[in-house]
PDB file of N, CA, C and O in Angstrom:
ATOM      1  N   MET A   1       5.492   8.288  -2.169  1.00  0.00           N
ATOM      2  CA  MET A   1       4.573   8.090  -2.408  1.00  0.00           C
ATOM      3  C   MET A   1       3.414   8.739  -1.634  1.00  0.00           C
ATOM      4  O   MET A   1       3.370   8.398  -0.452  1.00  0.00           O
ATOM      5  N   LYS A   2       2.453   9.612  -2.047  1.00  0.00           N
ATOM      6  CA  LYS A   2       1.757  10.607  -0.585  1.00  0.00           C
ATOM      7  C   LYS A   2       0.480  10.117  -1.937  1.00  0.00           C
ATOM      8  O   LYS A   2       0.652  10.138  -3.156  1.00  0.00           O
ATOM      9  N   PRO A   3      -0.897   9.663  -1.076  1.00  0.00           N
ATOM     10  CA  PRO A   3      -1.807   9.203  -2.103  1.00  0.00           C
ATOM     11  C   PRO A   3      -2.666  10.677  -2.202  1.00  0.00           C
ATOM     12  O   PRO A   3      -2.420  11.675  -1.525  1.00  0.00           O
ATOM     13  N   ASP A   4      -3.486  10.573  -2.987  1.00  0.00           N
ATOM     14  CA  ASP A   4      -4.645  11.298  -3.371  1.00  0.00           C
ATOM     15  C   ASP A   4      -5.488  11.466  -2.219  1.00  0.00           C
ATOM     16  O   ASP A   4      -6.133  10.460  -1.924  1.00  0.00           O
ATOM     17  N   THR A   5      -5.731  12.997  -1.122  1.00  0.00           N
ATOM     18  CA  THR A   5      -6.513  13.142  -0.177  1.00  0.00           C
ATOM     19  C   THR A   5      -7.241  13.622  -0.942  1.00  0.00           C
ATOM     20  O   THR A   5      -8.105  13.809  -0.085  1.00  0.00           O
ATOM     21  N   SER A   6      -7.726  14.038  -1.894  1.00  0.00           N
ATOM     22  CA  SER A   6      -8.424  15.141  -2.164  1.00  0.00           C
ATOM     23  C   SER A   6      -9.871  14.448  -2.282  1.00  0.00           C
ATOM     24  O   SER A   6     -10.672  15.376  -2.164  1.00  0.00           O
ATOM     25  N   LYS A   7     -10.530  13.321  -2.450  1.00  0.00           N
ATOM     26  CA  LYS A   7     -11.916  13.011  -2.252  1.00  0.00           C
ATOM     27  C   LYS A   7     -12.159  12.285  -0.945  1.00  0.00           C
ATOM     28  O   LYS A   7     -13.305  12.094  -0.537  1.00  0.00           O
ATOM     29  N   TRP A   8     -11.259  11.946  -0.396  1.00  0.00           N
ATOM     30  CA  TRP A   8     -11.854  11.140   1.281  1.00  0.00           C
ATOM     31  C   TRP A   8     -12.788  11.767   1.778  1.00  0.00           C
ATOM     32  O   TRP A   8     -13.700  11.028   2.148  1.00  0.00           O
ATOM     33  N   GLY A   9     -12.955  12.868   1.951  1.00  0.00           N
ATOM     34  CA  GLY A   9     -14.253  13.171   2.868  1.00  0.00           C
ATOM     35  C   GLY A   9     -15.190  13.288   1.588  1.00  0.00           C
ATOM     36  O   GLY A   9     -15.821  14.345   1.562  1.00  0.00           O
ATOM     37  N   ASN A  10     -15.429  12.376   0.460  1.00  0.00           N
ATOM     38  CA  ASN A  10     -16.614  12.213  -0.471  1.00  0.00           C
ATOM     39  C   ASN A  10     -17.712  10.937   0.087  1.00  0.00           C
ATOM     40  O   ASN A  10     -17.184   9.832  -0.040  1.00  0.00           O
ATOM     41  N   PRO A  11     -18.499  10.909   0.415  1.00  0.00           N
ATOM     42  CA  PRO A  11     -19.434   9.436   0.672  1.00  0.00           C
ATOM     43  C   PRO A  11     -19.200   8.920  -0.662  1.00  0.00           C
ATOM     44  O   PRO A  11     -18.684   7.808  -0.551  1.00  0.00           O
ATOM     45  N   GLN A  12     -19.365   9.265  -1.935  1.00  0.00           N
ATOM     46  CA  GLN A  12     -19.457   8.348  -3.428  1.00  0.00           C
ATOM     47  C   GLN A  12     -17.757   8.057  -3.903  1.00  0.00           C
ATOM     48  O   GLN A  12     -17.517   7.802  -5.083  1.00  0.00           O
ATOM     49  N   ALA A  13     -17.134   8.093  -3.330  1.00  0.00           N
ATOM     50  CA  ALA A  13     -15.750   7.536  -3.422  1.00  0.00           C
ATOM     51  C   ALA A  13     -15.221   6.586  -3.149  1.00  0.00           C
ATOM     52  O   ALA A  13     -14.112   6.118  -3.406  1.00  0.00           O
ATOM     53  N   TYR A  14     -16.632   6.061  -2.213  1.00  0.00           N
ATOM     54  CA  TYR A  14     -16.229   5.099  -1.918  1.00  0.00           C
ATOM     55  C   TYR A  14     -17.129   3.665  -2.090  1.00  0.00           C
ATOM     56  O   TYR A  14     -16.909   2.548  -1.623  1.00  0.00           O
ATOM     57  N   ASP A  15     -18.188   4.140  -2.918  1.00  0.00           N
ATOM     58  CA  ASP A  15     -19.338   3.433  -3.017  1.00  0.00           C
ATOM     59  C   ASP A  15     -18.357   1.991  -4.090  1.00  0.00           C
ATOM     60  O   ASP A  15     -18.880   1.081  -4.733  1.00  0.00           O
ATOM     61  N   PHE A  16     -16.913   2.282  -3.924  1.00  0.00           N
ATOM     62  CA  PHE A  16     -17.030   0.953  -5.190  1.00  0.00           C
ATOM     63  C   PHE A  16     -16.854  -0.363  -3.856  1.00  0.00           C
ATOM     64  O   PHE A  16     -16.945  -1.544  -4.190  1.00  0.00           O
ATOM     65  N   ILE A  17     -16.635  -0.029  -2.578  1.00  0.00           N
ATOM     66  CA  ILE A  17     -16.127  -0.792  -1.421  1.00  0.00           C
ATOM     67  C   ILE A  17     -16.583  -2.038  -1.207  1.00  0.00           C
ATOM     68  O   ILE A  17     -16.018  -3.108  -0.977  1.00  0.00           O
ATOM     69  N   LYS A  18     -18.738  -1.409  -1.430  1.00  0.00           N
ATOM     70  CA  LYS A  18     -19.501  -2.042  -1.358  1.00  0.00           C
ATOM     71  C   LYS A  18     -19.012  -3.829  -1.911  1.00  0.00           C
ATOM     72  O   LYS A  18     -19.236  -4.892  -1.333  1.00  0.00           O
ATOM     73  N   ASP A  19     -18.303  -3.568  -3.208  1.00  0.00           N
ATOM     74  CA  ASP A  19     -18.119  -5.259  -4.220  1.00  0.00           C
ATOM     75  C   ASP A  19     -16.821  -4.957  -4.213  1.00  0.00           C
ATOM     76  O   ASP A  19     -16.466  -5.866  -4.963  1.00  0.00           O
ATOM     77  N   ALA A  20     -15.602  -4.262  -3.894  1.00  0.00           N
ATOM     78  CA  ALA A  20     -14.630  -4.931  -3.389  1.00  0.00           C
ATOM     79  C   ALA A  20     -13.869  -5.695  -2.869  1.00  0.00           C
ATOM     80  O   ALA A  20     -13.748  -5.621  -1.646  1.00  0.00           O
ATOM     81  N   ALA A  21     -12.976  -6.845  -3.735  1.00  0.00           N
ATOM     82  CA  ALA A  21     -12.288  -7.765  -2.960  1.00  0.00           C
ATOM     83  C   ALA A  21     -11.866  -7.392  -1.592  1.00  0.00           C
ATOM     84  O   ALA A  21     -11.678  -6.227  -1.242  1.00  0.00           O
ATOM     85  N   ALA A  22     -11.689  -8.677  -0.649  1.00  0.00           N
ATOM     86  CA  ALA A  22     -10.918  -8.432   0.809  1.00  0.00           C
ATOM     87  C   ALA A  22      -9.368  -7.706   0.247  1.00  0.00           C
ATOM     88  O   ALA A  22      -8.771  -6.967   1.030  1.00  0.00           O
ATOM     89  N   ASP A  23      -8.767  -7.988  -1.200  1.00  0.00           N
ATOM     90  CA  ASP A  23      -7.311  -7.201  -1.173  1.00  0.00           C
ATOM     91  C   ASP A  23      -7.347  -6.000  -1.860  1.00  0.00           C
ATOM     92  O   ASP A  23      -6.230  -5.490  -1.959  1.00  0.00           O
ATOM     93  N   SER A  24      -8.296  -5.343  -2.395  1.00  0.00           N
ATOM     94  CA  SER A  24      -8.828  -4.258  -3.047  1.00  0.00           C
ATOM     95  C   SER A  24      -8.569  -3.285  -1.330  1.00  0.00           C
ATOM     96  O   SER A  24      -7.601  -2.570  -1.073  1.00  0.00           O
ATOM     97  N   VAL A  25      -9.691  -3.559  -0.463  1.00  0.00           N
ATOM     98  CA  VAL A  25      -9.914  -2.843   1.002  1.00  0.00           C
ATOM     99  C   VAL A  25      -9.102  -3.049   1.550  1.00  0.00           C
ATOM    100  O   VAL A  25      -8.765  -2.126   2.292  1.00  0.00           O
ATOM    101  N   ALA A  26      -8.262  -4.284   1.594  1.00  0.00           N
ATOM    102  CA  ALA A  26      -7.118  -3.900   2.638  1.00  0.00           C
ATOM    103  C   ALA A  26      -5.856  -2.811   1.897  1.00  0.00           C
ATOM    104  O   ALA A  26      -5.167  -2.231   2.736  1.00  0.00           O
ATOM    105  N   TRP A  27      -5.687  -2.658   1.141  1.00  0.00           N
ATOM    106  CA  TRP A  27      -5.039  -1.755  -0.183  1.00  0.00           C
ATOM    107  C   TRP A  27      -5.628  -0.816   0.616  1.00  0.00           C
ATOM    108  O   TRP A  27      -4.968  -0.593   1.631  1.00  0.00           O
ATOM    109  N   GLU A  28      -6.619  -0.200   0.516  1.00  0.00           N
ATOM    110  CA  GLU A  28      -7.075   1.156   0.888  1.00  0.00           C
ATOM    111  C   GLU A  28      -6.630   2.013   1.736  1.00  0.00           C
ATOM    112  O   GLU A  28      -6.252   3.183   1.784  1.00  0.00           O
ATOM    113  N   PHE A  29      -6.838   0.735   2.667  1.00  0.00           N
ATOM    114  CA  PHE A  29      -5.984   1.446   5.006  1.00  0.00           C
ATOM    115  C   PHE A  29      -4.997   1.272   4.520  1.00  0.00           C
ATOM    116  O   PHE A  29      -4.174   2.070   4.969  1.00  0.00           O
ATOM    117  N   LEU A  30      -4.517   0.505   3.662  1.00  0.00           N
ATOM    118  CA  LEU A  30      -2.548   0.385   3.609  1.00  0.00           C
ATOM    119  C   LEU A  30      -1.464   1.432   3.130  1.00  0.00           C
ATOM    120  O   LEU A  30      -0.323   1.822   3.378  1.00  0.00           O
ATOM    121  N   ARG A  31      -2.635   1.660   2.215  1.00  0.00           N
ATOM    122  CA  ARG A  31      -1.759   2.758   1.661  1.00  0.00           C
ATOM    123  C   ARG A  31      -1.954   4.088   1.760  1.00  0.00           C
ATOM    124  O   ARG A  31      -1.458   5.076   1.218  1.00  0.00           O
ATOM    125  N   ARG A  32      -2.850   3.883   2.635  1.00  0.00           N
ATOM    126  CA  ARG A  32      -2.931   5.743   3.916  1.00  0.00           C
ATOM    127  C   ARG A  32      -2.187   5.470   5.026  1.00  0.00           C
ATOM    128  O   ARG A  32      -2.135   6.424   5.802  1.00  0.00           O
ATOM    129  N   ASN A  33      -1.606   4.515   5.359  1.00  0.00           N
ATOM    130  CA  ASN A  33      -0.588   4.615   6.278  1.00  0.00           C
ATOM    131  C   ASN A  33       0.203   5.288   5.861  1.00  0.00           C
ATOM    132  O   ASN A  33       0.531   5.426   4.683  1.00  0.00           O
ATOM    133  N   GLU A  34       0.784   6.006   7.177  1.00  0.00           N
ATOM    134  CA  GLU A  34       2.219   7.000   6.729  1.00  0.00           C
ATOM    135  C   GLU A  34       3.247   6.314   7.395  1.00  0.00           C
ATOM    136  O   GLU A  34       4.335   6.890   7.407  1.00  0.00           O
ATOM    137  N   GLN A  35       3.149   4.981   8.074  1.00  0.00           N
ATOM    138  CA  GLN A  35       4.468   3.958   8.292  1.00  0.00           C
ATOM    139  C   GLN A  35       4.670   3.698   6.851  1.00  0.00           C
ATOM    140  O   GLN A  35       5.725   3.883   6.243  1.00  0.00           O
ATOM    141  N   TYR A  36       3.445   3.205   6.309  1.00  0.00           N
ATOM    142  CA  TYR A  36       4.078   2.429   5.113  1.00  0.00           C
ATOM    143  C   TYR A  36       4.304   3.399   3.747  1.00  0.00           C
ATOM    144  O   TYR A  36       5.103   3.291   2.817  1.00  0.00           O
ATOM    145  N   GLN A  37       3.322   4.327   4.013  1.00  0.00           N
ATOM    146  CA  GLN A  37       4.512   5.075   2.989  1.00  0.00           C
ATOM    147  C   GLN A  37       5.643   5.341   2.910  1.00  0.00           C
ATOM    148  O   GLN A  37       6.056   5.672   1.799  1.00  0.00           O
ATOM    149  N   LYS A  38       6.484   5.307   3.933  1.00  0.00           N
ATOM    150  CA  LYS A  38       7.760   5.811   4.602  1.00  0.00           C
ATOM    151  C   LYS A  38       8.485   4.736   4.117  1.00  0.00           C
ATOM    152  O   LYS A  38       9.550   4.849   3.509  1.00  0.00           O
ATOM    153  N   ASP A  39       7.847   3.551   4.412  1.00  0.00           N
ATOM    154  CA  ASP A  39       8.987   2.255   4.173  1.00  0.00           C
ATOM    155  C   ASP A  39       8.663   2.414   2.522  1.00  0.00           C
ATOM    156  O   ASP A  39       9.616   2.833   1.866  1.00  0.00           O
ATOM    157  N   TYR A  40       7.548   2.155   1.858  1.00  0.00           N
ATOM    158  CA  TYR A  40       7.244   2.870   0.715  1.00  0.00           C
ATOM    159  C   TYR A  40       8.446   3.020  -0.222  1.00  0.00           C
ATOM    160  O   TYR A  40       8.945   2.295  -1.083  1.00  0.00           O
ATOM    161  N   ASP A  41       8.835   4.725   0.469  1.00  0.00           N
ATOM    162  CA  ASP A  41       9.439   5.257   0.020  1.00  0.00           C
ATOM    163  C   ASP A  41      10.923   5.177   0.226  1.00  0.00           C
ATOM    164  O   ASP A  41      11.819   5.585  -0.514  1.00  0.00           O
ATOM    165  N   ASP A  42      10.985   4.674   1.183  1.00  0.00           N
ATOM    166  CA  ASP A  42      12.607   3.700   1.397  1.00  0.00           C
ATOM    167  C   ASP A  42      12.839   2.520   0.779  1.00  0.00           C
ATOM    168  O   ASP A  42      13.838   2.133   0.173  1.00  0.00           O
ATOM    169  N   MET A  43      12.189   2.187   0.918  1.00  0.00           N
ATOM    170  CA  MET A  43      12.507   0.556  -0.380  1.00  0.00           C
ATOM    171  C   MET A  43      12.787   1.300  -1.872  1.00  0.00           C
ATOM    172  O   MET A  43      13.660   0.908  -2.645  1.00  0.00           O
ATOM    173  N   GLN A  44      11.982   2.329  -2.111  1.00  0.00           N
ATOM    174  CA  GLN A  44      11.990   2.755  -3.974  1.00  0.00           C
ATOM    175  C   GLN A  44      13.487   3.423  -3.585  1.00  0.00           C
ATOM    176  O   GLN A  44      14.099   3.414  -4.653  1.00  0.00           O
ATOM    177  N   VAL A  45      14.424   4.043  -2.465  1.00  0.00           N
ATOM    178  CA  VAL A  45      15.797   4.674  -2.665  1.00  0.00           C
ATOM    179  C   VAL A  45      16.870   3.321  -2.975  1.00  0.00           C
ATOM    180  O   VAL A  45      17.953   3.367  -3.559  1.00  0.00           O
ATOM    181  N   ALA A  46      16.130   2.029  -2.334  1.00  0.00           N
ATOM    182  CA  ALA A  46      17.068   1.131  -2.280  1.00  0.00           C
ATOM    183  C   ALA A  46      16.824   0.635  -3.626  1.00  0.00           C
ATOM    184  O   ALA A  46      16.081   0.976  -4.546  1.00  0.00           O
ATOM    185  N   ALA A  47      18.138  -0.759  -3.350  1.00  0.00           N
ATOM    186  CA  ALA A  47      18.502  -1.021  -4.683  1.00  0.00           C
ATOM    187  C   ALA A  47      17.462  -2.001  -5.086  1.00  0.00           C
ATOM    188  O   ALA A  47      17.018  -2.638  -4.131  1.00  0.00           O
ATOM    189  N   ALA A  48      16.837  -2.361  -6.514  1.00  0.00           N
ATOM    190  CA  ALA A  48      16.077  -2.499  -7.014  1.00  0.00           C
ATOM    191  C   ALA A  48      15.117  -4.027  -5.973  1.00  0.00           C
ATOM    192  O   ALA A  48      13.987  -4.261  -5.542  1.00  0.00           O
ATOM    193  N   ASN A  49      16.558  -4.722  -6.016  1.00  0.00           N
ATOM    194  CA  ASN A  49      15.663  -6.143  -5.684  1.00  0.00           C
ATOM    195  C   ASN A  49      15.934  -6.389  -4.104  1.00  0.00           C
ATOM    196  O   ASN A  49      15.713  -7.459  -3.538  1.00  0.00           O
ATOM    197  N   ALA A  50      16.356  -5.431  -3.599  1.00  0.00           N
ATOM    198  CA  ALA A  50      16.936  -5.453  -2.245  1.00  0.00           C
ATOM    199  C   ALA A  50      15.187  -4.733  -1.583  1.00  0.00           C
ATOM    200  O   ALA A  50      14.687  -3.671  -1.953  1.00  0.00           O
ATOM    201  N   MET A  51      14.681  -5.572  -0.705  1.00  0.00           N
ATOM    202  CA  MET A  51      13.283  -5.254   0.175  1.00  0.00           C
ATOM    203  C   MET A  51      13.672  -5.844   1.736  1.00  0.00           C
ATOM    204  O   MET A  51      13.890  -7.009   2.068  1.00  0.00           O
ATOM    205  N   PRO A  52      13.677  -4.409   2.698  1.00  0.00           N
ATOM    206  CA  PRO A  52      14.080  -5.241   3.719  1.00  0.00           C
ATOM    207  C   PRO A  52      13.220  -5.922   4.437  1.00  0.00           C
ATOM    208  O   PRO A  52      12.056  -5.524   4.435  1.00  0.00           O
ATOM    209  N   SER A  53      13.451  -6.688   4.945  1.00  0.00           N
ATOM    210  CA  SER A  53      12.989  -7.986   5.548  1.00  0.00           C
ATOM    211  C   SER A  53      11.959  -7.119   6.464  1.00  0.00           C
ATOM    212  O   SER A  53      10.780  -7.448   6.332  1.00  0.00           O
ATOM    213  N   ASN A  54      12.164  -6.326   7.143  1.00  0.00           N
ATOM    214  CA  ASN A  54      11.653  -6.102   8.132  1.00  0.00           C
ATOM    215  C   ASN A  54      10.234  -5.232   7.606  1.00  0.00           C
ATOM    216  O   ASN A  54       9.212  -5.001   8.253  1.00  0.00           O
ATOM    217  N   ALA A  55      10.537  -4.892   6.350  1.00  0.00           N
ATOM    218  CA  ALA A  55       9.201  -4.151   5.755  1.00  0.00           C
ATOM    219  C   ALA A  55       7.877  -5.208   5.630  1.00  0.00           C
ATOM    220  O   ALA A  55       6.749  -5.153   6.120  1.00  0.00           O
ATOM    221  N   LEU A  56       8.676  -6.396   4.566  1.00  0.00           N
ATOM    222  CA  LEU A  56       8.251  -7.678   4.164  1.00  0.00           C
ATOM    223  C   LEU A  56       6.959  -8.473   5.859  1.00  0.00           C
ATOM    224  O   LEU A  56       5.832  -8.947   5.718  1.00  0.00           O
ATOM    225  N   ASP A  57       7.489  -8.365   6.764  1.00  0.00           N
ATOM    226  CA  ASP A  57       7.414  -8.869   8.159  1.00  0.00           C
ATOM    227  C   ASP A  57       5.658  -7.648   8.289  1.00  0.00           C
ATOM    228  O   ASP A  57       4.442  -7.836   8.275  1.00  0.00           O
ATOM    229  N   ARG A  58       6.589  -6.490   8.402  1.00  0.00           N
ATOM    230  CA  ARG A  58       5.578  -5.946   8.594  1.00  0.00           C
ATOM    231  C   ARG A  58       4.514  -5.343   8.312  1.00  0.00           C
ATOM    232  O   ARG A  58       3.727  -4.819   9.100  1.00  0.00           O
ATOM    233  N   TRP A  59       4.436  -5.417   6.748  1.00  0.00           N
ATOM    234  CA  TRP A  59       2.770  -5.096   6.166  1.00  0.00           C
ATOM    235  C   TRP A  59       2.676  -6.717   5.196  1.00  0.00           C
ATOM    236  O   TRP A  59       2.131  -6.884   4.105  1.00  0.00           O
ATOM    237  N   GLY A  60       3.326  -7.627   5.953  1.00  0.00           N
ATOM    238  CA  GLY A  60       2.711  -8.850   5.550  1.00  0.00           C
ATOM    239  C   GLY A  60       2.959  -9.276   4.107  1.00  0.00           C
ATOM    240  O   GLY A  60       2.150 -10.085   3.652  1.00  0.00           O
ATOM    241  N   LEU A  61       3.935  -8.866   3.325  1.00  0.00           N
ATOM    242  CA  LEU A  61       4.154  -8.391   1.636  1.00  0.00           C
ATOM    243  C   LEU A  61       4.503  -9.609   1.328  1.00  0.00           C
ATOM    244  O   LEU A  61       4.887 -10.388   2.200  1.00  0.00           O
ATOM    245  N   SER A  62       4.397 -10.041  -0.313  1.00  0.00           N
ATOM    246  CA  SER A  62       4.919 -11.131  -0.383  1.00  0.00           C
ATOM    247  C   SER A  62       4.499 -10.957  -2.266  1.00  0.00           C
ATOM    248  O   SER A  62       3.381 -11.136  -2.749  1.00  0.00           O
ATOM    249  N   PHE A  63       5.532 -10.642  -2.886  1.00  0.00           N
ATOM    250  CA  PHE A  63       6.231 -10.678  -4.465  1.00  0.00           C
ATOM    251  C   PHE A  63       6.446 -11.806  -5.044  1.00  0.00           C
ATOM    252  O   PHE A  63       6.889 -12.758  -4.401  1.00  0.00           O
ATOM    253  N   ARG A  64       6.115 -11.902  -6.601  1.00  0.00           N
ATOM    254  CA  ARG A  64       6.434 -13.208  -6.839  1.00  0.00           C
ATOM    255  C   ARG A  64       7.814 -13.024  -7.727  1.00  0.00           C
ATOM    256  O   ARG A  64       8.112 -12.089  -8.470  1.00  0.00           O
ATOM    257  N   GLY A  65       8.581 -14.250  -7.401  1.00  0.00           N
ATOM    258  CA  GLY A  65      10.298 -14.048  -7.991  1.00  0.00           C
ATOM    259  C   GLY A  65      10.189 -13.776  -9.603  1.00  0.00           C
ATOM    260  O   GLY A  65       9.387 -14.127 -10.468  1.00  0.00           O
ATOM    261  N   LYS A  66      11.237 -13.077  -9.593  1.00  0.00           N
ATOM    262  CA  LYS A  66      11.724 -12.777 -11.150  1.00  0.00           C
ATOM    263  C   LYS A  66      11.262 -14.423 -12.306  1.00  0.00           C
ATOM    264  O   LYS A  66      11.499 -15.565 -11.914  1.00  0.00           O
ATOM    265  N   THR A  67      10.675 -14.140 -13.534  1.00  0.00           N
ATOM    266  CA  THR A  67      10.069 -15.697 -14.250  1.00  0.00           C
ATOM    267  C   THR A  67      11.135 -15.270 -15.559  1.00  0.00           C
ATOM    268  O   THR A  67      11.232 -16.007 -16.541  1.00  0.00           O
TER     269      THR A  67
END
């Protein structure tokens, strides 16, 4: 999961931050974190329902159960 970094130097690319909810701002920082990217890639390789508990703790992630 390598984010598109082509517009990171463009101030207009951040106009949405002015009106963004806290979770959107948090996601912008999280998705750019190299350790998060590595953990995400590792989770993609793991079984579909097996998320390492250390990744949950490290990133504060929680997901709804299957419905």
